[in-house]
MARLOSE-452041 format. One record per residue (C-alpha): x, y, z; residue in one letter. Coordinates in steps of 0.1 Angstrom, whole numbers, padded with zeros to 4 digits, always signed. Example, Ala and Ser with C-alpha at 12.3 -4.5 7.8 and 13.67 -1.06 7.14 Angstrom:
2
+0123-0045+0078a +0137-0011+0071s 
***
This chain:
1144
+0948-0742+0775m +0922-0750+0801p +0922-0784+0817f +0899-0802+0842t +0910-0819+0874l +0890-0846+0892t +0898-0846+0929i +0886-0871+0955p +0866-0854+0983i +0859-0866+1019l +0826-0856+1034s +0820-0863+1072e +0791-0856+1095k +0804-0844+1128i +0782-0843+1160s +0794-0827+1192r +0776-0827+1225e +0755-0796+1230g +0760-0784+1194q +0741-0790+1161p +0755-0815+1137a +0776-0802+1108e +0794-0815+1077y +0831-0812+1072r +0843-0815+1036v +0879-0814+1023a +0903-0830+0999m +0905-0867+1007l +0943-0869+1001l +0951-0834+1014s +0987-0844+1022g +0994-0848+0985l +0987-0812+0977g +1010-0782+0975k +1038-0782+1001e +1028-0765+1033g +0991-0765+1023s +0963-0790+1030e +0938-0770+1009g +0905-0755+1020p +0883-0772+1047v +0846-0763+1049i +0821-0767+1077h +0784-0763+1072h +0751-0777+1086p +0741-0788+1050r +0763-0811+1030e +0753-0796+0996d +0762-0761+1007r +0794-0773+1021a +0803-0790+0988l +0794-0758+0969e +0816-0737+0991s +0845-0762+0989l +0842-0761+0951e +0844-0724+0950r +0874-0723+0974e +0891-0751+0956m +0888-0733+0922r +0904-0702+0937k +0930-0723+0954f +0939-0742+0922l +0938-0712+0898n +0961-0693+0921t +0986-0722+0921g +0982-0727+0883a +0996-0692+0876s +1029-0702+0893e +1060-0716+0875l +1061-0749+0893q +1032-0773+0885h +1044-0806+0899d +1019-0803+0928w +0991-0805+0903v +0999-0841+0896q +0996-0849+0933r +0963-0830+0937v +0948-0846+0906a +0957-0881+0918f +0923-0899+0918c +0928-0937+0918p +0901-0963+0924d +0899-0967+0961l +0880-0985+0989t +0871-0970+1023t +0872-0988+1056h +0860-0975+1090n +0880-0993+1116l +0871-0992+1153e +0904-0992+1171l +0917-0988+1207a +0953-0975+1206i +0970-0978+1240p +0995-0950+1248l +1015-0941+1279r +0991-0914+1292k +0959-0923+1275q +0940-0946+1252t +0926-0933+1219l +0893-0950+1210r +0872-0944+1180g +0866-0949+1143h +0896-0944+1120f +0888-0939+1083l +0913-0957+1061v +0913-0955+1023v +0931-0982+1003v +0943-0979+0967f +0969-0994+0943e +0996-0973+0926s +1028-0983+0908m +1024-1019+0917g +1019-1012+0954r +0989-1014+0977r +0988-0983+0998i +0966-0973+1028a +0962-0937+1039a +0943-0920+1067l +0926-0887+1057p +0924-0875+1093r +0962-0881+1097v +0974-0867+1064p +1011-0872+1072e +1007-0909+1076l +1004-0936+1048a +1017-0972+1048f +1022-1002+1025d +0997-1030+1028l +1010-1065+1017k +0987-1090+1000r +0968-1110+1026g +0978-1087+1054e +0951-1077+1079s +0943-1040+1074l +0931-1037+1110e +0962-1052+1125t +0986-1032+1103r +0967-1000+1109a +0968-1005+1147l +1006-1012+1145e +1013-0981+1124v +0990-0957+1144l +1004-0969+1177t +1039-0961+1167a +1029-0928+1152h +1009-0916+1182f +1036-0927+1206k +1060-0904+1188k +1035-0875+1190l +1029-0882+1227e +1067-0881+1234k +1071-0848+1216k +1042-0829+1233g +1034-0824+1270n +0996-0822+1267s +0973-0852+1259p +0963-0858+1223l +0929-0846+1213n +0910-0877+1201q +0885-0857+1180e +0914-0845+1158d +0921-0880+1146y +0890-0902+1149t +0863-0901+1122g +0826-0896+1125s +0796-0920+1123d +0789-0909+1088f +0816-0905+1061a +0816-0909+1024r +0840-0902+0995v +0830-0884+0964t +0847-0866+0935t +0847-0830+0923m +0856-0819+0888s +0872-0784+0885i +0883-0766+0853e +0915-0745+0856i +0919-0717+0831r +0946-0695+0846s +0977-0688+0826k +1013-0688+0840q +1025-0653+0846q +1061-0645+0837f +1072-0613+0854e +1095-0590+0835n +1126-0581+0855q +1131-0544+0855t +1157-0522+0872k +1133-0493+0874n +1115-0497+0908r +1091-0469+0901f +1079-0487+0870a +1069-0516+0892m +1044-0494+0910l +1022-0492+0879s +1016-0530+0880g +1032-0542+0848s +1018-0577+0853r +0989-0583+0828s +0956-0595+0841m +0939-0627+0828g +0902-0623+0822g +0893-0658+0835a +0913-0652+0868a +0897-0618+0873e +0862-0633+0868l +0870-0659+0894e +0881-0632+0918k +0851-0608+0915v +0823-0629+0900g +0802-0659+0908r +0794-0685+0881c +0758-0695+0885l +0763-0726+0863n +0782-0741+0892r +0751-0739+0914m +0734-0765+0891f +0714-0785+0901p +0712-0783+0939r +0714-0746+0946n +0696-0729+0918l +0663-0714+0929n +0633-0728+0910r +0606-0704+0898a +0570-0714+0902i +0542-0702+0878l +0567-0681+0858r +0567-0702+0826d +0559-0673+0803s +0587-0651+0816e +0612-0680+0815v +0602-0689+0779e +0605-0652+0768e +0640-0651+0782l +0649-0684+0765d +0636-0671+0732r +0656-0640+0735h +0689-0659+0738f +0679-0684+0710r +0672-0658+0684k +0709-0655+0673r +0718-0691+0678g +0755-0691+0686n +0758-0654+0681g +0757-0628+0709l +0723-0618+0721a +0711-0583+0727k +0713-0572+0764p +0682-0580+0784v +0669-0565+0816v +0642-0579+0840l +0623-0551+0856v +0602-0557+0886g +0597-0548+0923p +0621-0562+0949s +0616-0599+0957l +0590-0603+0929v +0610-0632+0915g +0635-0617+0890k +0664-0638+0903s +0642-0669+0904a +0633-0665+0867v +0670-0662+0858i +0678-0693+0879h +0649-0712+0863e +0660-0703+0828y +0696-0714+0836l +0683-0747+0852y +0663-0756+0822r +0691-0747+0798k +0717-0768+0817l +0693-0797+0822n +0686-0799+0784a +0722-0794+0773d +0743-0825+0778n +0775-0811+0762d +0792-0793+0790t +0818-0778+0766r +0792-0758+0747k +0774-0745+0778r +0774-0707+0781r +0783-0696+0816e +0763-0670+0835l +0784-0648+0858w +0770-0626+0885l +0790-0594+0889l +0788-0565+0913s +0801-0531+0901p +0817-0524+0935q +0836-0557+0936r +0849-0551+0901m +0869-0521+0914i +0877-0534+0949s +0914-0538+0957g +0924-0516+0927m +0949-0490+0939m +0968-0476+0909y +0958-0455+0880v +0942-0476+0852g +0942-0508+0873q +0904-0512+0876w +0900-0503+0839e +0924-0531+0829e +0904-0556+0851r +0871-0545+0835a +0886-0548+0800h +0900-0582+0807s +0866-0594+0821i +0846-0580+0792f +0870-0595+0766k +0870-0629+0783e +0832-0629+0784a +0829-0619+0748g +0854-0645+0737h +0838-0674+0755r +0803-0661+0750k +0796-0658+0787h +0766-0639+0799v +0774-0612+0825l +0746-0607+0850l +0743-0573+0869f +0719-0567+0897n +0729-0530+0902d +0728-0511+0869l +0728-0477+0885t +0758-0487+0905g +0777-0492+0872l +0778-0455+0868f +0791-0449+0904q +0818-0476+0904a +0852-0462+0893g +0845-0425+0898k +0872-0406+0916s +0883-0370+0922r +0903-0368+0890d +0881-0389+0867s +0844-0394+0859d +0851-0426+0840l +0829-0455+0854t +0824-0492+0848v +0792-0483+0830g +0810-0461+0805n +0834-0490+0796l +0806-0515+0794l +0786-0491+0771k +0815-0492+0745a +0813-0531+0744y +0776-0530+0741l +0779-0506+0711e +0802-0532+0695e +0779-0560+0704e +0809-0579+0718s +0795-0589+0752v +0763-0604+0764q +0747-0587+0794v +0717-0596+0815m +0704-0574+0844a +0677-0572+0870e +0664-0539+0884v +0635-0524+0902t +0612-0500+0883p +0625-0470+0903e +0661-0478+0896a +0652-0484+0859w +0637-0449+0857r +0668-0435+0874k +0691-0453+0849l +0672-0438+0820r +0678-0404+0835e +0715-0411+0839i +0722-0425+0804d +0692-0430+0781r +0715-0444+0754g +0728-0471+0777f +0693-0481+0788a +0681-0483+0752d +0705-0511+0745f +0684-0534+0767f +0653-0554+0759k +0629-0551+0788v +0611-0581+0803i +0586-0570+0829h +0583-0593+0860i +0550-0584+0876r +0537-0593+0910e +0514-0624+0908p +0477-0623+0919g +0466-0635+0953e +0457-0670+0940e +0491-0675+0923d +0509-0661+0954t +0492-0685+0976l +0501-0714+0953r +0537-0704+0953v +0538-0701+0991l +0521-0734+0996i +0547-0751+0973r +0575-0733+0992t +0561-0744+1025l +0559-0780+1014q +0595-0779+1002t +0607-0764+1035l +0589-0790+1055e +0608-0817+1036a +0642-0800+1036e +0642-0787+1072q +0622-0816+1088k +0597-0791+1103v +0560-0788+1104r +0539-0757+1098f +0506-0752+1115d +0477-0744+1091p +0472-0709+1105e +0508-0699+1098v +0504-0691+1061l +0474-0667+1065p +0493-0647+1092e +0524-0645+1071v +0504-0631+1042l +0486-0606+1065q +0517-0593+1082l +0537-0590+1049q +0509-0573+1031r +0503-0549+1060r +0539-0539+1071f +0562-0547+1042v +0552-0524+1013r +0585-0519+0996t +0589-0555+0986r +0566-0577+0965a +0550-0612+0968f +0559-0640+0966p +0595-0632+0976g +0587-0615+1009k +0564-0643+1019g +0590-0669+1009v +0617-0651+1029e +0597-0651+1061m +0588-0688+1057l +0624-0697+1053r +0633-0677+1085q +0606-0695+1104l +0617-0729+1092a +0653-0722+1100a +0644-0711+1135h +0621-0741+1141a +0647-0766+1129s +0670-0756+1158a +0643-0763+1184t +0631-0796+1199a +0595-0792+1188e +0603-0787+1150k +0569-0770+1147t +0561-0735+1134v +0530-0721+1151s +0510-0689+1148r +0527-0675+1179a +0561-0682+1162d +0551-0659+1133v +0543-0630+1156f +0574-0635+1178s +0596-0637+1147n +0582-0606+1132f +0585-0588+1166e +0622-0597+1168r +0628-0584+1133k +0608-0552+1135t +0604-0544+1172g +0567-0539+1168i +0548-0551+1198s +0526-0582+1193q +0495-0562+1204q +0499-0543+1171f +0505-0575+1151l +0477-0597+1162s +0442-0583+1156g +0427-0604+1185d +0451-0590+1211a +0431-0571+1238p +0437-0534+1241i +0434-0516+1274d +0431-0478+1268p +0434-0471+1305l +0467-0490+1307s +0481-0473+1277i +0470-0439+1291h +0487-0446+1324m +0519-0458+1307d +0522-0425+1289f +0511-0405+1319e +0537-0420+1341t +0564-0408+1318r +0549-0375+1305i +0539-0351+1333k +0515-0322+1330g +0506-0327+1293q +0471-0343+1293d +0464-0334+1257r +0496-0350+1245a +0489-0382+1265v +0454-0383+1251e +0466-0379+1215v +0493-0406+1219m +0469-0430+1235t +0444-0426+1206n +0472-0430+1181t +0482-0463+1197v +0446-0476+1198i +0440-0466+1161a +0471-0483+1149c +0465-0514+1170a +0430-0518+1155k +0443-0510+1120q +0421-0479+1117m +0450-0458+1103n +0454-0450+1066d +0477-0478+1052p +0492-0455+1025n +0504-0428+1049r +0526-0428+1080p +0511-0443+1111l +0506-0408+1125a +0517-0373+1116s +0519-0351+1147l +0530-0316+1153l +0541-0309+1189f +0540-0271+1198l +0551-0256+1231g +0580-0239+1249p +0613-0255+1257t +0617-0283+1283g +0580-0293+1285v +0583-0329+1272g +0580-0328+1234k +0610-0349+1227t +0603-0371+1257e +0568-0378+1243s +0584-0389+1210a +0607-0413+1229k +0577-0426+1248a +0559-0434+1216l +0589-0452+1202a +0593-0472+1233a +0556-0482+1233h +0553-0490+1196f +0587-0506+1190f +0600-0516+1224g +0629-0492+1229t +0637-0455+1228d +0665-0463+1203e +0638-0466+1176r +0637-0428+1176l +0653-0413+1144v +0660-0377+1152r +0669-0348+1130f +0677-0313+1143d +0663-0292+1115m +0684-0262+1124n +0712-0282+1107e +0692-0281+1074f +0687-0244+1068v +0709-0242+1037g +0700-0248+1000g +0715-0283+1002d +0691-0294+1028a +0669-0316+1005v +0700-0331+0990g +0714-0341+1024r +0681-0356+1034l +0674-0377+1003i +0709-0378+0987g +0724-0365+0955t +0740-0383+0926w +0774-0373+0940a +0764-0384+0975r +0736-0409+0970p +0731-0420+1006q +0705-0395+1020g +0705-0391+1057l +0667-0394+1061l +0660-0420+1034t +0691-0441+1044g +0680-0441+1081a +0645-0453+1072i +0657-0480+1049r +0680-0493+1077r +0652-0490+1103q +0618-0488+1086p +0599-0493+1119y +0606-0462+1139s +0595-0428+1151v +0609-0399+1130v +0614-0367+1150l +0620-0335+1130l +0630-0312+1158d +0625-0274+1155e +0608-0278+1121i +0602-0241+1116e +0640-0235+1111k +0643-0259+1081a +0648-0246+1046h +0616-0239+1027p +0624-0267+1002a +0622-0292+1030v +0585-0285+1034f +0579-0295+0997d +0597-0328+1006l +0573-0333+1035l +0543-0330+1012l +0552-0363+0996q +0563-0379+1029l +0532-0371+1048l +0508-0376+1018g +0521-0408+1002e +0543-0422+1030g +0574-0427+1007r +0605-0409+0994l +0628-0418+0965t +0665-0411+0969d +0690-0401+0943a +0697-0437+0932t +0661-0445+0927g +0656-0465+0959l +0624-0460+0978t +0622-0454+1015a +0588-0464+1030d +0575-0442+1059f +0541-0461+1063c +0555-0480+1093n +0568-0448+1109c +0553-0422+1132i +0563-0387+1120v +0566-0361+1147i +0575-0325+1142m +0583-0301+1171t +0582-0264+1172s +0581-0233+1195n +0554-0217+1172l +0528-0200+1194g +0547-0204+1227a +0554-0168+1232r +0518-0158+1224a +0505-0185+1248a +0527-0172+1276r +0515-0137+1271h +0479-0150+1272q +0485-0161+1308l +0495-0125+1318g +0472-0095+1326f +0449-0085+1298g +0456-0116+1278g +0420-0123+1270g +0403-0157+1273s +0414-0175+1241r +0419-0212+1245d +0456-0221+1246e +0452-0249+1220s +0437-0225+1195s +0467-0201+1199i +0491-0229+1189y +0468-0241+1161s +0465-0205+1147d +0503-0200+1149a +0509-0233+1130a +0483-0225+1104e +0498-0191+1097k +0533-0206+1093f +0527-0237+1072f +0512-0237+1037r +0476-0251+1037p +0486-0283+1017e +0512-0292+1044l +0490-0281+1073f +0461-0303+1061n +0484-0334+1060r +0489-0332+1098l +0468-0356+1119d +0470-0336+1152h +0483-0303+1164i +0493-0310+1200v +0499-0281+1224p +0523-0285+1253f +0518-0262+1283g +0543-0249+1308e +0551-0272+1338l +0539-0263+1372t +0556-0268+1406r +0537-0300+1411e +0548-0314+1377h +0584-0306+1384i +0583-0324+1418e +0568-0354+1401s +0597-0354+1376l +0624-0354+1402v +0622-0392+1408e +0623-0400+1371t +0652-0376+1362l +0672-0385+1393s +0669-0422+1385r +0680-0416+1350k +0710-0396+1361a +0720-0422+1387l +0717-0451+1363s +0749-0441+1345r +0778-0465+1342q +0799-0447+1368g +0773-0457+1395i +0757-0489+1382t +0791-0503+1373g +0801-0501+1410r +0768-0516+1421r +0767-0488+1447l +0737-0487+1470s +0723-0452+1470l +0693-0443+1492t +0676-0409+1492i +0653-0394+1519d +0619-0381+1506p +0628-0345+1516g +0656-0345+1491v +0632-0346+1462n +0613-0316+1474e +0646-0297+1477k +0656-0306+1442l +0622-0295+1429a +0627-0261+1446d +0661-0257+1430l +0649-0268+1396g +0616-0250+1393f +0619-0223+1366k +0588-0222+1345p +0604-0205+1315e +0630-0234+1312y +0607-0263+1320g +0623-0296+1330a +0657-0286+1316r +0663-0264+1347a +0655-0294+1369l +0680-0315+1350r +0707-0289+1356r +0698-0288+1393a +0701-0326+1396i +0735-0324+1378e +0748-0296+1401h +0734-0307+1434h +0732-0344+1431l +0754-0360+1405v +0785-0337+1409e +0786-0340+1448p +0781-0378+1445l +0810-0380+1420a +0832-0362+1445l +0821-0387+1472q +0828-0417+1450l +0862-0404+1441s +0873-0411+1477e +0862-0448+1474l +0883-0474+1454p +0867-0490+1424q +0845-0520+1433n +0845-0510+1469e +0812-0523+1485p +0795-0492+1500a +0763-0474+1505s +0757-0437+1502v +0727-0421+1519h +0715-0387+1508l +0696-0366+1533s +0686-0331+1541l +0704-0310+1567k +0685-0287+1591e +0700-0258+1571s +0683-0272+1540g +0716-0283+1523e +0720-0318+1509l +0741-0342+1529n +0759-0373+1517f +0768-0401+1542d +0790-0429+1530a +0791-0463+1546c +0817-0489+1537k +0807-0525+1537f +0832-0550+1551e +0829-0588+1554p +0819-0600+1588a +0846-0619+1606e +0843-0656+1604r +0838-0667+1641r +0821-0700+1641c +0835-0731+1657h +0847-0755+1630r +0834-0791+1635l +0859-0819+1629k +0847-0848+1606p +0826-0872+1626v +0829-0907+1610p +0807-0935+1620l +0835-0949+1641s +0830-0920+1665r +0792-0923+1667a +0793-0941+1700d +0816-0913+1714d +0790-0887+1704l +0761-0906+1719l +0780-0909+1752d +0787-0872+1751a +0750-0864+1745l +0740-0887+1774t +0763-0869+1797g +0751-0835+1784f +0715-0843+1789v +0722-0855+1824k +0740-0823+1833r +0714-0800+1819i +0687-0820+1837d +0704-0813+1870g +0710-0776+1863e +0673-0771+1854l +0662-0787+1886e +0684-0763+1905e +0664-0733+1891w +0636-0739+1916f +0653-0759+1944e +0641-0750+1979n +0617-0724+1964e +0581-0720+1976d +0568-0692+1955q +0534-0688+1970n +0544-0699+2006g +0519-0728+2005d +0538-0753+1983g +0523-0740+1951t +0537-0718+1923y +0524-0697+1894d +0526-0718+1862p +0527-0686+1841m +0557-0672+1859d +0582-0662+1832p +0609-0683+1848r +0586-0713+1848r +0577-0708+1811v +0614-0707+1802s +0619-0739+1822y +0591-0757+1804y +0604-0746+1770n +0639-0759+1778l +0624-0792+1790r +0606-0796+1757e +0638-0788+1738e +0657-0814+1759l +0630-0840+1751d +0633-0832+1714f +0671-0836+1717l +0666-0871+1732r +0644-0881+1703r +0670-0868+1677i +0697-0887+1696r +0678-0920+1693e +0673-0914+1655r +0710-0907+1651f +0718-0939+1670a +0695-0959+1647g +0711-0943+1616f +0746-0951+1628a +0737-0987+1635e +0722-0992+1601t +0750-0975+1582e +0777-0996+1600k +0761-1028+1587k +0763-1016+1550l +0794-1020+1529p +0813-0986+1525p +0801-0982+1488g +0764-0984+1498q +0764-0960+1527r +0745-0927+1525s +0765-0899+1508r +0755-0863+1508a +0751-0849+1473g +0760-0813+1467r +0730-0792+1479f +0710-0823+1487g +0687-0826+1517k +0716-0832+1541v +0744-0813+1524a +0727-0780+1527t +0757-0767+1546h +0790-0765+1529l +0823-0752+1543d +0838-0725+1521v +0876-0724+1521p +0891-0697+1543e +0911-0684+1513l +0879-0672+1497d +0873-0648+1526e +0902-0626+1515i +0887-0595+1497d +0855-0616+1492f +0831-0586+1489l +0852-0568+1464s +0853-0599+1442q +0815-0603+1446f +0808-0567+1436y +0832-0569+1407a +0817-0602+1393a +0798-0597+1360a +0773-0624+1371d +0769-0625+1409t +0747-0656+1407g +0774-0676+1389k +0799-0663+1413f +0780-0679+1442l +0774-0711+1422v +0812-0714+1415d +0819-0707+1452l +0796-0736+1461g +0812-0759+1436e +0846-0752+1452r +0834-0757+1487s +0839-0788+1508e +0808-0811+1510i +0800-0821+1546v +0793-0859+1547d +0760-0871+1561q +0774-0885+1593s +0792-0853+1601t +0762-0832+1592h +0738-0851+1615l +0763-0850+1643a +0767-0813+1638g +0729-0807+1640e +0729-0827+1673l +0758-0808+1688i +0746-0773+1677y +0711-0779+1691r +0726-0792+1724a +0749-0761+1726n +0719-0739+1721r +0701-0756+1750i +0731-0753+1772g +0735-0716+1763f +0698-0709+1773l +0700-0730+1805a +0723-0704+1821r +0708-0688+1852p +0712-0653+1838e +0688-0662+1810f +0659-0675+1833q +0639-0643+1828l +0628-0633+1793p +0641-0602+1775e +0621-0578+1754r +0637-0565+1722v +0630-0547+1690f +0644-0560+1657l +0647-0534+1631r +0651-0545+1594l +0656-0515+1571r +0654-0523+1534d +0670-0502+1507s +0652-0516+1476s +0622-0492+1479l +0645-0461+1479q +0676-0474+1461n +0683-0454+1430h +0711-0473+1413s +0724-0508+1415v +0719-0515+1378g +0682-0510+1378k +0665-0500+1346n +0650-0466+1342e +0614-0477+1344e +0615-0493+1378h +0631-0481+1410s +0621-0513+1428l +0637-0546+1419d +0607-0568+1429f +0627-0600+1431y +0653-0587+1455t +0625-0570+1476w +0606-0603+1477e +0637-0620+1490m +0639-0594+1517y +0602-0598+1526r +0606-0636+1527s +0635-0632+1551y +0615-0607+1572l +0588-0633+1576m +0613-0659+1586s +0625-0636+1614y +0589-0633+1625l +0585-0671+1625d +0616-0673+1647w +0603-0646+1670a +0572-0666+1679v +0588-0701+1681s +0600-0716+1715p +0618-0706+1736p +0607-0672+1725n +0572-0663+1737r +0557-0636+1716d +0563-0616+1684g +0546-0592+1660w +0553-0565+1634v +0548-0529+1645l +0541-0503+1618q +0529-0467+1618r +0500-0459+1594d +0513-0430+1572s +0478-0416+1569r +0465-0417+1605t +0497-0418+1624g +0484-0448+1644k +0507-0477+1653l +0494-0510+1640n +0503-0544+1653r +0504-0573+1628y +0508-0608+1642e +0522-0637+1622r +0489-0649+1609d +0474-0615+1602h +0458-0612+1567n +0478-0581+1560y +0510-0601+1561l +0495-0633+1545k +0474-0619+1517e +0491-0586+1508y +0527-0575+1501i +0535-0549+1527p +0557-0524+1509f +0574-0507+1538f +0611-0500+1538d +0616-0504+1576t +0601-0533+1596a +0600-0534+1634f +0596-0569+1650i +0589-0570+1687y +0597-0603+1705t +0602-0617+1740e +0625-0645+1749g +0655-0656+1769p +0690-0643+1760g +0678-0624+1730l +0704-0596+1731s +0732-0620+1732h +0717-0644+1707w +0708-0617+1681l +0742-0601+1684d +0751-0625+1656f +0726-0610+1633e +0737-0573+1636k +0750-0559+1604g +0741-0558+1567i +0726-0586+1546q +0729-0582+1508l +0701-0592+1484f +0713-0597+1448a +0691-0601+1417g +0696-0617+1383k +0693-0582+1368s +0726-0572+1385g +0709-0552+1413a +0723-0554+1448i +0701-0541+1476d +0708-0544+1513y +0689-0547+1546t +0704-0534+1578s +0697-0554+1610f +0697-0538+1644d +0687-0550+1679v +0672-0526+1705f +0665-0540+1741p +0636-0524+1759l +0639-0511+1794t +0620-0528+1822a +0591-0503+1822d +0591-0493+1785e +0562-0502+1764r +0568-0513+1727p +0547-0483+1715e +0569-0459+1736d +0601-0474+1723a +0590-0472+1686y +0599-0436+1681d +0632-0440+1699r +0642-0469+1676v +0631-0450+1645c +0654-0421+1652a +0685-0442+1656t +0707-0440+1624p +0708-0474+1607p +0744-0475+1595l +0778-0467+1608t +0808-0456+1586p +0819-0492+1585k +0793-0520+1586t +0798-0557+1585a +0781-0579+1559v +0768-0610+1575t +0749-0628+1547r +0744-0626+1509i +0711-0637+1494h +0706-0642+1456h +0675-0645+1435e +0688-0679+1422n +0682-0694+1457g +0718-0693+1470y +0726-0680+1505l +0761-0674+1518y +0767-0668+1555d +0801-0650+1560l +0803-0657+1597q +0798-0694+1595t +0814-0699+1561g +0784-0719+1550r +0767-0718+1516i +0733-0732+1506t +0708-0731+1478n +0679-0735+1502d +0663-0700+1505p +0640-0713+1533k +0667-0725+1557i +0657-0717+1593p +0676-0688+1609i +0685-0708+1640w +0703-0733+1617s +0727-0705+1607l +0731-0691+1642q +0738-0723+1661m +0775-0727+1649p +0782-0694+1666l +0771-0703+1701t +0795-0714+1729d +0806-0751+1729i +0794-0773+1758a +0824-0790+1775p +0810-0825+1766e +0816-0817+1729f +0849-0799+1729a +0868-0828+1715s +0846-0827+1683f +0858-0792+1674f +0891-0778+1661e +0911-0759+1687s 
***
């Protein structure tokens, strides 16, 4: 006997920081349910959907429990007294914390008692006496309860687990339970138990495998617009026999035309007009595959099907199927052809069950082929696609509904673009459904954004994400640059001008919608010998049209030479999932490549007639695969041998393209040949073509995980490419011979070299050419530079006077030492001297530096005086990475195996950010004191007598980014622009340093590759200011005192890391010039010096996110423009006046 339970339900709106709000719905008094179970809890952004899901889960939960022997828990679950809710704001003091928030309390009367319960603390309830304050009593009980919990556990209590939300309400839910108790027969025969002697209840099985659409009323039933005639016809059909069972009915129409909406509308009107819920017929949605799911034993699924059909007939339910052909697949096995459809047919013959179905026209035709008698049981109601005016009205109504529900706004131009895109690209589905579907996607996406607006650009970006089609093909007003497209293909496809021209024209025609909409986007036949780029051209088209090579659907037709070839491609009744049709239904926007088409079975060519002519194929189950958004490419070697002979002696003067065209015309039947858009000949590759492919194929080979995962820096000399081209040039094998040469002579030796290096070992490998012509691999291991800076002690304001006194003494001492430079010296013999004498220039520069130090000292004295007058809480504090706290001290512990950790990090930028967060912030007083001391130390260092005369040096910065072939770079670009731009910026900072006092001169020296002439570029030269000089080695010439000693700190490697994961490096070397050596003469000597030693120290790490970490000083900053001298100064010797301010 079925019975109905009314259960109180609590609905709460929960908001968490950084996450969208959601609703939490559950039984209000969950602690009163079955022992050990609180019942289902549902979370969903929409309250109505959450309640619907909870009702479904509660029904399963209760029906499962109702089949058990003990039902005492039902009384507790069905307990639904009159109650009041109170949202108390409490602060509960505990030993380790204080819980603050809103606590929801429900109060009700039962058995003469007044009881208060807390839904979020289900194990807690308490009596409330008449006149007693609820807030006081709740605070007392909760305090005692939470103190017990705190005493039991070690970790703090999570406040969110117990406090309520800003919005909470109590509602009720009525659920009918129909399951019967199951009494199992005890048997001693264990083998008999395997057959499942327990009988199945029809109501319980319906609940397991079906979905009752009546329970979606009224909130979640879709409403049909402008479908009154179809709804009324459906209603008349079921009213003909009154309370009797109506004849089966099927709604036939294309996908998304609105069949389900008509059924929902019919049900909505029926339920809305019928007030007697006991007489309502229930409409159950069933899937054939779900009806047999979980059935393991012989006869088990048949018993389930019989119980469902009997239950439906007895209660006059209507069973709705949306996969009629699937009924005749479900249940088939190796030993039996019995299906769910066969069982259902017997019930239809007896008129003992009501059935409704929806199906596409193709599937309906297939069903009539499978079982004409079964199909004849159904009355057919055709649901046709509405006209343009009605479609527009439906979409406008849908748009208005979505704006109200999702709280978004649609721009006026959105709807026309939706109609245009769906009409052009989505042919296998019908309006209005396909337009409604897209509008819902746009609304859902916009509701999660701050703007809450759907624009025309959002339509294109949404469609591009879904299909992969570039926006230049979606928007008719997007500009098309034929030259750019041609260059894009030409960069990837070498030596095939005709193929590049055809692909460019295909792209332009599709972008401007000049192609036939009822055929594939293009039908191309690529003819030529092996290894000349036919498959690569197909990949290039896929990447250009759909954004990635993965949109290439490839079939090797030498696998389809048997008589079952067509069945494998489009499926059979026994194996309905065809390889070709299934792939296109999953990915309808793609390039279809039929490789070596001439080897396919002749029946395949008949299949191609329909594919190329109509742009569609129908599989064994009646489903249609649309090829109108595909590019179909066939490749073949037809004519290749004749074309090669044409190039020999006596070959005649026939055009190569005509040879290929004639060969194809002879092989294919005229009706298939005429359906091809272009016959594209591919010629053999020349030596120049092979050499141009070396860079591309090498980069692709070296972008494998074994190299990119290590972030290994690999540089290759230009001569290596020529050598690989020589090894890989075999015209009869094309680019495949080059690929083998790269594997044998580059990848395999490199793998052997890497096997000697531990994983994540920072290193560089340089590939060069020996004099003998053999390839040579030189490995260089990167090691962290030793931290050698002098660590400054904290300098509080209380020591400001000590520092000022030390500075006064230092300035006085340096003044005296500078005067001694020229004491008792009469340079010209007449009391005069040459003001441009190099020693005099150094003297004046140091005097200027000393005057600047005095001014800084006075500013520091003023700062200290002002800060001392302020209370401690108001004094200046350095924020992390603020103007003053640019320098942070990194803990010494982080230096251990630092580079290996950096290389192993998945996100190197985040690694540096975390390092900065762990670092010690230098307070403002200490930082300013450090700047004074470091500048004074620099002056004292340069004031030594041995540095009176300037020194001439070359700085060589050699960058790896222009020739680096790995480091996680993508295949299209060997140069990571952002890491190279960081290198260039740092190069310019070195040039700035070279021309700033006390240095006297500086410029970049570079040899012109065309003329061989050495060019000199000064700091303000337009070449450096207005253009980006893409040279991998820069030579900076400079003159100044103590440069060799000073620049010794810079020697080594500096790493440049990008957000893409790429890590490039720059080597820094210093070359002093001899007394009589000109810069131009020293240039060649410096160029010939190898840049790296087997072990090279890494001095700095730069990152694209702005972080810079100096390993020698242990300082980290996010200021990419920090002056170089600021990083060098902590490395200089300490003047004796400041020794007490440094750690020993």
